[in-house]
C-alpha positions as CSV (number, residue, x, y, z in Angstrom):
1,M,-56.2,-25.1,-56.7
2,S,-57.9,-22.6,-58.9
3,S,-56.2,-19.4,-60.2
4,K,-58.5,-17.3,-58.1
5,T,-57.6,-19.1,-54.9
6,M,-53.9,-18.8,-55.7
7,T,-54.2,-15.1,-56.4
8,A,-56.1,-14.6,-53.1
9,L,-53.4,-16.6,-51.2
10,A,-50.6,-14.5,-52.8
11,L,-52.3,-11.3,-51.8
12,V,-52.7,-12.6,-48.2
13,L,-49.0,-13.6,-48.1
14,L,-47.9,-10.2,-49.5
15,A,-50.0,-8.3,-47.0
16,G,-48.5,-10.4,-44.1
17,T,-45.0,-9.5,-45.2
18,A,-45.6,-5.8,-45.5
19,Q,-42.6,-4.0,-44.2
20,A,-42.4,-0.9,-42.1
21,E,-41.0,2.2,-43.8
22,T,-38.4,4.1,-41.7
23,S,-37.6,7.8,-42.2
24,F,-35.9,10.4,-40.1
25,E,-37.3,13.8,-39.1
26,Y,-36.3,16.6,-36.8
27,A,-38.4,18.0,-33.9
28,E,-38.0,21.3,-32.0
29,V,-36.5,21.0,-28.5
30,V,-38.6,22.8,-25.9
31,E,-36.3,22.1,-23.0
32,S,-33.0,20.3,-22.3
33,R,-32.3,20.0,-18.6
34,P,-29.0,18.5,-17.4
35,I,-29.2,15.6,-14.9
36,Y,-26.5,15.5,-12.2
37,R,-25.6,12.8,-9.7
38,V,-23.5,13.3,-6.5
39,V,-20.6,10.8,-6.4
40,E,-17.9,10.2,-3.8
41,V,-14.4,10.6,-5.3
42,S,-11.2,9.3,-3.8
43,T,-8.1,11.3,-4.9
44,P,-4.7,9.9,-4.1
45,S,-1.9,12.2,-3.1
46,E,1.6,11.7,-1.9
47,Q,2.7,13.2,1.5
48,C,6.4,13.4,2.3
49,W,8.3,14.4,5.3
50,E,11.9,14.4,6.6
51,E,13.0,12.2,9.5
52,E,16.2,12.2,11.4
53,I,17.6,8.7,12.0
54,A,20.6,7.5,14.0
55,V,23.2,5.5,12.2
56,D,25.9,3.6,14.2
57,Y,29.4,3.2,12.6
58,R,31.6,0.5,14.1
59,R,35.4,0.5,14.1
60,S,36.9,-2.0,11.6
61,G,37.8,-5.4,13.1
62,S,35.4,-5.2,15.9
63,D,33.5,-8.3,14.8
64,S,36.5,-10.5,15.6
65,S,36.0,-13.6,17.8
66,T,39.6,-13.7,18.9
67,P,39.1,-12.0,22.3
68,V,36.4,-14.5,23.2
69,I,38.6,-17.5,22.2
70,V,41.7,-16.2,23.9
71,S,39.8,-15.4,27.1
72,T,38.1,-18.8,27.1
73,I,41.5,-20.6,26.9
74,L,43.1,-18.4,29.5
75,G,40.1,-18.8,31.9
76,G,40.3,-22.6,31.4
77,A,44.1,-22.6,32.1
78,I,43.8,-20.5,35.2
79,G,40.9,-22.7,36.5
80,N,43.0,-25.8,35.9
81,A,46.0,-24.3,37.7
82,V,43.9,-23.5,40.8
83,G,42.5,-27.0,41.3
84,H,44.5,-29.5,43.7
85,N,43.3,-32.9,42.6
86,K,41.9,-34.3,39.4
87,S,38.2,-33.6,39.9
88,N,38.9,-30.1,41.3
89,K,41.1,-29.3,38.2
90,R,38.2,-30.4,35.9
91,V,35.6,-28.2,37.7
92,G,38.1,-25.3,37.8
93,T,38.8,-25.7,34.1
94,V,35.1,-25.6,33.2
95,L,34.3,-22.7,35.5
96,G,37.4,-20.8,34.3
97,A,36.5,-21.3,30.6
98,V,32.9,-20.1,31.2
99,L,34.1,-17.1,33.1
100,G,36.7,-16.3,30.5
101,H,34.2,-16.7,27.7
102,S,31.9,-14.2,29.4
103,I,34.7,-11.7,29.9
104,G,35.7,-12.1,26.2
105,R,32.2,-11.4,25.1
106,D,32.0,-8.3,27.2
107,I,35.3,-7.0,25.7
108,V,33.9,-7.5,22.1
109,R,30.6,-5.9,23.1
110,S,32.3,-2.8,24.6
111,S,34.5,-2.4,21.5
112,N,31.5,-2.5,19.3
113,Q,29.9,0.3,21.3
114,S,33.0,2.4,21.0
115,G,32.0,3.2,17.4
116,H,30.4,6.6,16.7
117,R,26.8,7.5,16.0
118,Q,25.8,10.0,13.3
119,Y,22.4,11.3,12.3
120,E,21.1,11.3,8.8
121,V,18.0,13.0,7.4
122,V,15.9,10.7,5.2
123,E,12.8,11.5,3.3
124,R,9.8,9.3,3.9
125,C,6.6,9.3,1.8
126,Q,3.2,7.6,1.8
127,T,0.1,7.7,-0.4
128,V,-3.0,9.1,1.3
129,Y,-6.5,9.2,-0.1
130,Q,-8.7,12.2,0.3
131,Q,-12.4,11.7,-0.1
132,H,-14.7,14.4,-1.4
133,E,-18.1,14.6,-3.1
134,E,-18.7,16.1,-6.5
135,E,-21.6,16.4,-9.0
136,R,-21.2,14.6,-12.3
137,L,-23.3,15.1,-15.4
138,V,-25.0,11.8,-16.2
139,G,-27.3,13.0,-19.1
140,Y,-30.1,15.3,-20.2
141,Q,-33.9,15.2,-19.8
142,V,-35.0,16.5,-23.2
143,T,-38.6,17.7,-23.9
144,Y,-39.5,18.1,-27.6
145,L,-42.5,19.0,-29.7
146,Y,-43.6,16.5,-32.4
147,N,-46.9,16.6,-34.3
148,G,-48.3,19.2,-31.8
149,E,-47.5,16.9,-28.8
150,E,-44.8,17.4,-26.2
151,R,-42.7,14.3,-25.6
152,S,-39.8,13.6,-23.4
153,V,-36.7,11.4,-23.6
154,R,-33.4,11.0,-21.7
155,T,-30.2,11.4,-23.7
156,D,-26.5,11.2,-23.0
157,T,-25.7,14.5,-24.8
158,D,-27.5,17.8,-25.2
159,P,-29.2,17.7,-28.7
160,G,-29.3,21.5,-29.1
161,D,-32.3,23.3,-30.7
162,Q,-33.5,20.1,-32.6
163,I,-33.6,16.4,-31.9
164,R,-33.4,13.8,-34.7
165,L,-36.3,11.2,-34.6
166,R,-36.6,7.9,-36.3
167,V,-40.2,7.5,-37.6
168,N,-41.5,4.0,-38.5
169,V,-44.6,3.8,-40.6
170,E,-46.2,0.4,-40.7
171,P,-49.5,-0.4,-42.3
172,I,-52.2,-2.1,-40.2
173,L,-54.1,-4.7,-42.2
């Protein structure tokens, strides 16, 4: 390759790799209008109230099985004594034991009910959610003046009187 060809090739390569020049400028803000969106909000709150509840107190020893056992044995003995022959004595023993068991259970049940009942006030609470709508700020529609032209952009914050612009200058070859 000749030196002229190499120089021309180098110039083409340098022109193809020309880089953009970046600078920053400020433009005057003409208008900054807030943008709102309506959203539904769920707010939790705790609601409490007082409730009166019944509390049963039993006498001590009322959970004993002794009355049931004793009445079952006595019922079986009485049923056996009533029967005349061997088969009648067996039937009488079984029926007496069943009847005695039932009487014993009733005795225990009635003694459990002879406890006393008191009322206590307890506080109950639950979380409830109240729905309401509210407007939320989602950004700003900003109109600014740059090189005699009005332009517009959406921003997250209000820029104030001026907005900063990034200006890229790139040669066209």
